[in-house]
C-alpha positions in Angstrom: 66.9 10.0 84.1 64.7 7.8 81.9 61.2 9.1 81.2 58.5 7.6 83.4 61.0 6.7 86.2 61.1 8.6 89.4 64.1 8.8 91.7 64.5 7.0 95.1 64.4 9.5 97.9 62.3 8.5 100.9 62.2 5.5 103.2 60.2 2.8 101.5 57.3 2.0 103.7 56.1 -0.6 101.2 59.4 -2.6 101.5 59.2 -2.5 105.3 55.6 -3.6 105.2 56.4 -6.4 102.7 59.0 -7.7 105.2 56.2 -7.9 107.8 54.1 -10.2 105.5 57.2 -12.4 104.8 58.2 -12.8 108.4 54.7 -13.5 109.7 54.2 -16.2 107.0 57.4 -17.9 107.9 56.7 -17.8 111.6 53.2 -19.2 111.3 54.3 -21.9 108.9 57.1 -23.1 111.2 54.8 -23.2 114.1 52.4 -25.4 112.1 49.5 -22.9 112.0 46.8 -24.4 109.8 46.1 -22.6 106.5 49.7 -21.2 106.0 51.2 -24.4 104.4 53.2 -22.4 102.0 54.5 -19.8 104.5 58.1 -20.9 103.8 57.9 -18.8 100.7 58.3 -15.8 102.9 62.0 -16.5 102.6 61.7 -16.1 98.8 60.1 -12.7 99.4 63.0 -11.7 101.6 65.5 -12.7 98.9 63.8 -10.4 96.4 63.9 -7.5 98.9 67.6 -8.2 99.6 68.5 -8.1 95.9 66.6 -4.9 95.4 68.2 -3.1 98.3 71.8 -4.4 97.8 71.7 -3.4 94.1 70.4 0.0 95.0 73.1 0.6 97.7 75.9 -0.5 95.4 74.7 1.3 92.3 74.1 4.6 94.1 77.7 4.5 95.4 79.2 3.5 92.1 77.3 6.3 90.2 78.4 8.9 92.8 81.9 7.6 92.5 82.4 7.0 96.3 81.5 3.3 96.6 83.8 1.4 99.0 83.6 -2.4 98.9 84.9 -2.7 102.5 82.3 -0.2 103.8 79.6 -2.1 101.9 80.7 -5.4 103.6 81.0 -3.7 107.0 77.5 -2.2 106.7 76.1 -5.6 106.0 78.1 -7.1 109.0 76.8 -4.4 111.3 73.3 -5.2 110.2 73.5 -9.0 110.5 76.2 -10.0 112.9 75.3 -8.4 116.3 71.8 -10.0 116.7 73.1 -13.3 115.2 76.0 -13.4 117.6 73.7 -12.8 120.6 71.3 -15.5 119.4 74.1 -18.0 119.1 75.4 -17.2 122.5 72.0 -17.6 124.1 71.3 -20.9 122.3 74.7 -22.3 123.3 74.1 -21.3 126.9 70.6 -22.9 127.0 72.0 -26.0 125.3 74.6 -26.3 128.1 71.7 -27.3 130.5 69.3 -29.1 128.2 71.1 -30.9 125.4 72.6 -34.4 125.2 76.3 -34.4 124.4 75.9 -35.3 120.7 73.1 -32.7 120.3 75.4 -30.2 121.9 78.3 -31.0 119.6 76.0 -30.6 116.7 74.8 -27.3 118.0 78.4 -26.1 118.3 79.1 -27.0 114.7 75.9 -25.3 113.5 76.7 -22.1 115.5 80.2 -21.9 114.0 78.8 -22.4 110.5 76.1 -19.9 111.1 78.5 -17.2 112.2 80.7 -17.8 109.2 77.7 -17.8 106.8 78.4 -21.3 105.5 75.5 -23.0 107.3 73.6 -23.6 104.0 76.5 -25.8 102.9 76.5 -27.6 106.2 72.8 -28.3 106.1 73.1 -29.5 102.5 75.8 -31.9 103.6 73.6 -33.2 106.4 70.5 -33.7 104.2 71.3 -37.3 103.5 70.2 -40.6 105.0 71.5 -40.1 108.5 70.2 -36.6 108.7 69.0 -35.3 112.1 65.4 -34.2 111.9 65.0 -30.5 111.0 63.2 -29.7 114.3 66.3 -30.9 116.2 68.5 -28.2 114.6 68.4 -25.0 116.6 69.9 -22.8 113.9 68.6 -24.3 110.8 67.0 -21.1 109.7 70.4 -19.4 109.3 70.8 -21.1 106.0 69.0 -18.2 104.3 71.3 -15.7 105.9 74.3 -17.6 104.5 72.8 -17.6 101.0 72.2 -13.8 101.3 75.7 -13.1 102.6 77.2 -15.1 99.8 75.2 -13.0 97.4 76.3 -9.8 99.1 79.9 -10.9 98.6 79.6 -11.4 94.9 77.1 -8.8 93.7 79.2 -5.7 94.3 82.2 -7.3 92.8 80.3 -7.9 89.6 78.8 -4.4 89.6 82.3 -2.8 90.2 83.7 -4.8 87.2 80.7 -3.8 85.0 81.1 -0.1 86.1 84.8 -0.2 85.0 84.7 -2.1 81.8 81.0 -2.0 80.6 79.5 1.0 82.3 75.8 1.9 82.1 72.6 0.7 83.7 71.4 -0.9 80.5 74.5 -3.1 80.2 74.2 -4.0 83.8 70.6 -4.9 83.4 71.3 -7.2 80.5 74.1 -8.9 82.4 72.1 -9.4 85.6 69.1 -10.5 83.5 71.2 -13.2 81.8 72.5 -14.4 85.1 69.0 -14.4 86.5 67.8 -16.6 83.7 70.7 -19.0 84.0 70.2 -19.3 87.7 66.5 -19.9 87.2 67.2 -22.6 84.7 69.6 -24.3 87.2 67.0 -24.0 89.9 64.3 -25.6 87.7 66.6 -28.4 86.7 68.1 -29.0 90.2 64.7 -29.1 91.9 63.9 -32.3 90.1 67.4 -33.7 90.1 68.4 -32.9 93.7 65.9 -30.8 95.6 68.3 -30.3 98.6 70.9 -28.7 96.4 68.2 -26.5 94.7 67.0 -25.4 98.1 70.3 -24.6 99.8 72.8 -23.4 97.2 73.4 -19.9 96.1 73.5 -20.6 92.4 70.1 -22.1 92.5 68.7 -19.2 94.6 70.5 -16.2 93.1 67.8 -15.6 90.5 65.4 -14.6 93.3 67.7 -11.8 94.5 68.6 -10.9 90.9 64.9 -10.3 90.2 65.0 -7.7 93.0 68.1 -6.1 91.5 66.4 -5.9 88.1 63.4 -4.3 89.6 65.7 -1.6 91.1 67.3 -1.1 87.7 63.9 -0.7 86.1 63.2 2.2 88.5 60.0 3.4 90.1 57.4 4.0 87.5 55.5 7.2 87.1 52.1 5.4 87.1 48.7 6.6 88.0 47.3 5.6 91.4 45.0 3.1 89.8 47.8 1.3 88.0 49.9 1.2 91.1 47.1 -0.3 93.1 46.3 -2.9 90.5 50.0 -4.0 90.2 50.3 -4.1 94.0 47.1 -6.2 94.4 48.2 -8.6 91.8 51.6 -8.9 93.6 49.9 -9.7 96.9 47.5 -12.1 95.2 50.5 -14.1 94.0 52.3 -14.0 97.4 49.2 -14.9 99.5 48.1 -17.5 97.0 51.5 -19.2 97.4 51.2 -19.1 101.2 47.7 -20.6 101.1 47.9 -23.1 98.3 51.3 -24.9 98.6 52.6 -26.9 101.6 55.6 -28.8 102.7 54.9 -31.6 100.3 55.3 -29.2 97.3 58.6 -29.6 95.5 60.5 -26.4 96.2 61.8 -24.1 94.9 61.3 -25.0 91.2 58.6 -23.3 89.2 56.4 -22.7 92.2 58.9 -20.2 93.6 58.4 -18.0 90.6 55.0 -17.0 92.0 56.0 -15.3 95.3 59.1 -13.9 93.6 57.0 -12.4 90.9 54.5 -11.2 93.5 57.3 -9.5 95.5 58.7 -7.9 92.4 55.3 -6.4 91.5 54.8 -5.0 95.0 58.3 -3.4 94.8 57.5 -2.1 91.3 54.2 -0.6 92.4 56.0 1.3 95.2 52.8 2.4 97.0 53.6 4.5 100.0 50.1 4.7 101.6 48.9 1.1 101.1 46.5 -0.9 103.2 48.7 -3.9 102.7 52.0 -2.4 103.9 51.4 1.1 105.4 49.6 0.2 108.7 51.3 0.7 112.0 51.2 -3.1 112.6 53.0 -3.8 109.3 55.6 -1.2 110.0 56.2 -2.4 113.5 56.7 -6.0 112.3 58.7 -4.9 109.3 61.3 -3.0 111.3 61.7 -6.0 113.7 61.4 -8.7 111.0 65.1 -9.7 111.1 65.2 -10.2 114.9 61.7 -11.9 114.8 63.1 -14.3 112.1 66.2 -15.0 114.2 64.3 -15.8 117.4 61.3 -17.7 116.2 63.0 -20.9 115.0 64.8 -21.7 118.3 61.4 -21.4 119.9 59.9 -23.9 117.4 62.7 -26.3 118.3 62.1 -25.7 122.0 58.5 -26.5 121.6 59.4 -29.7 119.8 61.9 -30.5 122.5 59.2 -30.4 125.2 56.8 -32.2 122.8 54.4 -29.2 122.8 54.5 -28.3 119.1 51.0 -29.6 118.5 49.6 -27.9 121.6 47.6 -24.8 120.5 48.2 -22.9 123.7 52.0 -23.6 123.5 52.1 -22.4 119.9 50.3 -19.2 120.7 52.7 -18.5 123.6 55.7 -19.2 121.4 54.5 -17.0 118.6 54.0 -14.1 121.1 57.4 -14.9 122.6 58.9 -14.6 119.0 57.5 -11.2 118.7 58.6 -10.1 122.1 62.1 -11.4 121.7 62.3 -9.9 118.3 61.3 -6.5 119.8 63.8 -6.8 122.6 66.6 -7.8 120.1 65.7 -4.9 117.9 65.8 -2.3 120.7 68.7 -3.7 122.8 70.9 -5.4 120.2 70.3 -4.2 116.7 69.9 -0.5 117.2 72.5 0.0 119.9 75.1 -2.1 118.1 74.5 -0.1 114.9 74.8 3.2 116.7 77.9 2.3 118.6 79.6 0.8 115.5 78.7 3.7 113.4 80.8 5.9 115.7 83.9 3.8 115.0 86.3 4.0 112.0 86.3 1.3 109.3 89.2 -0.3 111.1 87.5 -0.1 114.4 84.3 -1.7 113.0 86.3 -4.5 111.6 88.3 -5.0 114.8 85.3 -5.2 117.1 83.1 -7.3 114.9 85.8 -9.8 114.0 87.1 -10.1 117.6 83.7 -10.8 119.0 82.9 -13.2 116.1 86.2 -15.1 116.6 85.6 -15.5 120.4 82.1 -16.9 119.9 83.2 -19.1 117.0 86.0 -20.5 119.1 83.5 -21.2 122.0 81.3 -23.0 119.5 84.2 -24.9 118.1 85.1 -26.2 121.6 81.6 -27.4 122.1 81.7 -29.1 118.7 84.8 -31.0 119.7 84.0 -31.8 123.3 80.3 -31.8 124.0 81.2 -31.4 127.7 79.7 -34.7 128.9 80.6 -33.8 132.5 77.9 -31.1 132.7 75.2 -33.8 132.7 74.4 -36.6 135.2 76.4 -39.8 134.7 73.3 -41.8 133.8 72.6 -39.4 130.9 76.1 -39.8 129.6 75.7 -43.6 129.7 72.6 -43.3 127.6 74.5 -41.1 125.1 77.3 -43.6 124.9 74.8 -46.1 123.5 74.4 -43.9 120.4 78.0 -44.8 119.6 77.5 -48.5 120.3 77.4 -49.4 116.6 79.2 -51.6 114.2 82.8 -50.7 114.7 83.5 -51.3 111.0 80.6 -49.2 109.7 82.8 -46.5 108.1 85.0 -49.2 106.5 82.3 -51.6 105.3 79.1 -49.7 104.6 79.7 -48.5 101.0 79.0 -49.5 97.4 82.7 -50.4 96.8 83.3 -52.1 100.1 83.5 -55.9 100.4 84.1 -57.0 104.0 84.3 -60.3 105.7 83.3 -60.3 109.4 85.3 -63.2 110.9 87.5 -65.4 108.9 87.2 -67.4 105.7 85.6 -69.6 104.6 82.5 -67.5 104.2 79.6 -69.3 105.9 76.9 -66.7 105.1 76.4 -63.7 102.8 74.6 -60.5 103.9 73.2 -57.9 101.5 71.4 -54.7 102.5 71.6 -51.1 103.7 72.4 -49.5 107.0 69.9 -51.8 108.8 71.9 -54.8 107.5 75.1 -53.0 108.8 73.4 -52.7 112.2 72.8 -56.5 112.3 75.9 -58.0 110.7 77.8 -58.6 114.0 74.7 -60.5 115.4 74.8 -62.7 112.3 78.5 -63.2 112.8 77.9 -64.1 116.5 75.4 -66.8 115.3 78.0 -68.7 113.3 78.3 -72.3 114.7 81.3 -72.5 117.1 82.3 -69.0 115.9 84.0 -70.6 112.8 83.9 -68.9 109.4 82.9 -65.5 108.4 80.1 -63.2 107.0 80.6 -61.5 103.7 78.8 -58.1 103.8 77.9 -55.9 100.9 75.8 -52.9 101.4 75.3 -49.1 101.3 73.2 -46.8 103.5 69.9 -45.9 102.1 70.0 -48.4 99.3 67.4 -51.1 98.6 68.5 -54.3 96.9 66.8 -54.5 93.5 68.6 -55.1 90.2 68.0 -52.5 87.6 67.5 -49.8 90.2 68.5 -46.3 89.1 68.7 -43.2 91.3 67.1 -39.8 91.2 68.9 -37.9 94.0 71.0 -38.1 97.1 73.1 -41.2 97.5 71.3 -42.9 94.6 74.4 -43.0 92.4 76.0 -45.3 95.0 72.8 -47.3 95.1 72.8 -47.8 91.4 76.5 -48.8 91.4 75.9 -51.3 94.3 73.1 -53.1 92.6 75.1 -53.3 89.3 78.0 -54.9 91.2 75.8 -57.3 93.0 74.1 -58.3 89.8 77.5 -59.1 88.3 78.9 -60.8 91.3 76.1 -62.9 92.8 76.4 -65.9 90.5 80.2 -66.0 91.1 79.9 -66.4 94.9 80.3 -69.9 96.4 77.2 -72.0 95.6 75.1 -73.2 98.4 76.3 -70.5 100.9 73.1 -68.9 102.4 72.3 -65.3 101.5 70.5 -63.0 103.9 68.8 -59.7 102.7 68.0 -57.0 105.2 66.6 -53.5 104.4 64.6 -50.6 105.5 62.5 -50.9 102.4 59.3 -49.2 103.7 61.3 -46.0 104.1 62.0 -45.9 100.4 58.4 -46.5 99.5 56.6 -44.3 102.1 55.4 -47.5 103.8 53.8 -48.6 100.5 51.4 -45.7 100.6 51.0 -43.5 97.5 52.0 -39.9 98.2 53.1 -36.7 96.3 56.8 -37.1 97.0 59.1 -38.0 94.2 60.6 -41.4 94.5 64.3 -41.6 95.2 64.7 -44.5 92.8 63.3 -45.8 89.5 63.8 -48.6 87.0 64.0 -46.7 83.8 60.6 -45.0 84.0 60.7 -41.6 85.7 57.9 -41.1 88.2 57.1 -37.7 89.7 55.4 -39.2 92.7 54.9 -42.5 94.6 51.8 -43.9 93.1 50.2 -47.4 92.6 52.0 -47.8 89.3 55.4 -47.1 90.9 54.7 -49.4 93.8 53.7 -52.2 91.3 56.9 -51.7 89.3 59.1 -51.7 92.4 57.4 -54.9 93.7 58.0 -56.7 90.3 61.7 -55.8 90.3 62.1 -56.6 94.0 60.6 -60.1 93.6 62.5 -60.7 90.3 65.7 -59.8 92.1 65.0 -62.1 95.0 64.3 -65.0 92.6 67.6 -64.5 90.8 69.5 -64.4 94.2 67.7 -67.6 95.2 68.8 -69.6 92.1 72.1 -70.9 93.6 71.7 -70.7 97.3 69.3 -70.6 100.2 67.8 -67.1 100.4 66.7 -65.6 103.7 64.6 -62.4 103.9 64.6 -60.7 107.3 61.3 -59.0 108.1 61.8 -55.3 108.7 63.0 -54.4 112.2 60.7 -52.0 114.2 61.2 -48.3 113.7 60.5 -46.0 116.7 58.7 -42.7 116.4 61.5 -40.9 118.3 65.2 -40.9 118.6 65.5 -43.2 121.5 68.8 -42.2 123.2 67.8 -38.5 122.9 64.3 -38.9 124.3 65.5 -41.1 127.1 68.3 -38.7 128.0 66.0 -35.7 127.9 63.5 -37.4 130.2 66.3 -38.1 132.6 67.5 -34.5 132.5 64.0 -33.4 133.5 63.8 -36.1 136.2 61.3 -38.2 134.3 61.1 -41.9 133.7 59.9 -42.8 130.3 59.7 -45.7 127.9 59.4 -45.5 124.2 57.5 -48.3 122.5 56.1 -48.9 119.0 52.7 -50.6 119.0 52.7 -53.7 116.8 49.6 -52.3 115.0 51.6 -49.3 113.9 54.5 -51.6 112.8 52.2 -53.8 110.7 50.5 -50.7 109.2 53.9 -49.4 108.0 55.4 -52.7 106.9 52.4 -54.4 105.3 53.6 -53.7 101.7 57.1 -55.0 102.4 55.7 -58.1 104.1 53.5 -58.7 101.0 56.6 -58.4 98.7 58.5 -60.8 100.9 55.6 -63.3 101.0 55.5 -63.2 97.2 59.3 -63.9 97.1 58.7 -66.9 99.4 55.9 -68.2 97.1 57.6 -67.7 93.8 61.3 -68.0 94.6 61.5 -70.4 97.5 62.9 -67.7 99.8 62.7 -68.2 103.6 61.7 -65.7 106.2 63.4 -64.6 109.4 61.1 -62.7 111.7 62.7 -60.4 114.4 59.4 -59.6 116.1 59.5 -62.5 118.6 62.8 -61.2 119.8 62.2 -57.5 119.7 58.5 -57.2 120.7 56.2 -58.6 123.3 52.7 -58.0 124.6 51.6 -56.0 121.6 54.5 -53.5 121.4 58.1 -53.2 120.6 60.2 -51.4 123.3 63.0 -48.9 122.4 65.0 -49.7 125.5 65.7 -52.4 128.0 65.7 -51.3 131.6 66.6 -47.7 130.5 69.3 -48.8 128.1 68.5 -47.9 124.5 68.2 -50.7 122.0 68.4 -48.2 119.2 71.1 -45.5 118.4 68.5 -43.3 116.8 64.9 -44.0 115.9 65.5 -47.0 113.6 69.0 -48.4 113.8 69.5 -51.2 116.3 72.6 -50.9 118.5 75.2 -53.6 119.1 73.5 -54.1 122.5 70.1 -54.5 120.8 71.2 -56.7 118.0 72.3 -59.4 120.5 68.6 -60.3 120.8 68.6 -61.4 117.2 71.4 -64.0 117.5 68.8 -66.8 118.1 67.0 -65.7 114.9 70.1 -66.0 112.8 71.0 -69.3 114.3 68.0 -70.7 112.4 69.9 -70.4 109.2 72.6 -72.8 110.4 70.1 -75.1 112.1 68.4 -75.4 108.7 71.7 -76.2 107.0 72.4 -78.9 109.6 68.9 -80.3 109.2 69.3 -80.4 105.4 72.6 -82.2 105.8 71.7 -84.7 108.5 68.0 -85.2 108.1 65.2 -84.1 110.4 66.1 -82.8 113.9 64.3 -84.3 116.9 61.1 -82.6 117.7 61.6 -79.6 120.0 60.1 -76.2 120.5 61.1 -73.6 118.0 63.8 -71.2 118.9 62.3 -68.2 120.7 63.2 -65.4 123.0 65.9 -66.3 125.5 65.1 -65.9 129.1 65.5 -62.3 130.4 65.6 -60.8 127.0 62.4 -58.8 127.4 
């Protein structure tokens, strides 16, 4: 035994108490309690604890010579799976009565991925442009369990290999330390290159658990009470400072995650048994139930959001109390009994029971993912859900940087550039072709603004850069005189033209760490310059941004109907103009300097000071911002103006008549 190091013998009250702080921080953060903006860092504290404990379990077994990899895995499965399986069953049963078919399919997929500990990969895959809002995902919090499980799979394998070929704690410490630094380096780099990957993937998070492992290898120090207290207090200062100072706008994990990780490491290193921070009955009660509390709190967050009560203080208090109650019940009636019963079985019996139950629940979740069971809901709800699929039938084929689609037949009568909002309108533009003759050439990619010289920072930005490079090469080779229409959800890429602390997704050669006045100025210059180049050889039409609802329209309408309510979802025009003012100003500048022309969808989509999300209960949007094929029919008269202008330019002024407006019965 190394001098100054004391052996591990007793149950670590400090670890149990530290779990309490971590879980309460996460719970309060997710329920939006003011003052705990960085409470998400409680997960980072959990990672450090997991690394510490798993390293200790594996190392003790290896040093005794009786370590079994399969027993290690089964012990982790006994700890994690029973409560997780029960949670998934309950959520799937509740979803049967409350969720729209598409929501239910998504829940089935998420339950399956959660049970197989791959949900972090699923949520990373879904973190793109068409992502469902986080508060719509009932099992989103299981991403951290997946990361931990993946770590559990790999750590003992590495330690077994080290014990065989390079034995000794010192060599193990150097190896884990090197891996820790490499993982931290990847995390720091990925946080700025692709924050979603940095957040969800094991190789970017492993350093946090490896820090815990290194603390175990360092051993408990034979310090004086004063030193222990000082180290512990410093650790809690770092942890609580993180909870209080940072918020959801803070880029995470990155360098900021070093603070709670270092804090947790110091608390573990101090190893104070009788501490005011961790030794109280409350801390111990919360700590022993922390896993179940963590499991149950997030579905309650989603449930509050579902009934639109997440901002209601009374509802939040009830839900926090319910999280503690359900955590307590899960601990007493699921965790403990399952552990006791499984401990009585052989290794083979453990594996048989756990895997059998897991497979049954996973198969049930898979059937939900494939089916959605539309028949469980009223027919009217199913009709609303069908509108979500009422989209451009060629979207998968034509919405992509490399795609080049003609809607209709040649000759091309009009060209359309844009993103997924352009994709949502292309069939309306095709329907506006005079006598239905000719075609629409469409070029676009979801989540991509049209601006030459654009470069990407993350996400789908590589495709955006490639699309703009291609368009810059191609635009002068297209038939001269053919009108070009540009559609885009530009405000979404610029935070509505309002400076904020989020890193821009795009740049033009100069890297910006946040959207600020200088970035907006540069974007505006490149946008206008691009429009001027596009207008050199043909008429250029800029479509004013279409309204964006505050909610997913089919989902909200369907939920209201499930609860027997009649609701309409509308966007006040004042809110529209507040969000789109910067985009309008850029378009106006393009009109002034480039001779571009404007097409305004508001007369067709809005009336009496607001923009409805539905028509007589039928959604006009498939989510909160993409117009359906039913909704885009309203814009056919707007697009006809392009061809009327062509006719006027060819034949001279048209007879005086009222401008094209809203057709009867459209609103």
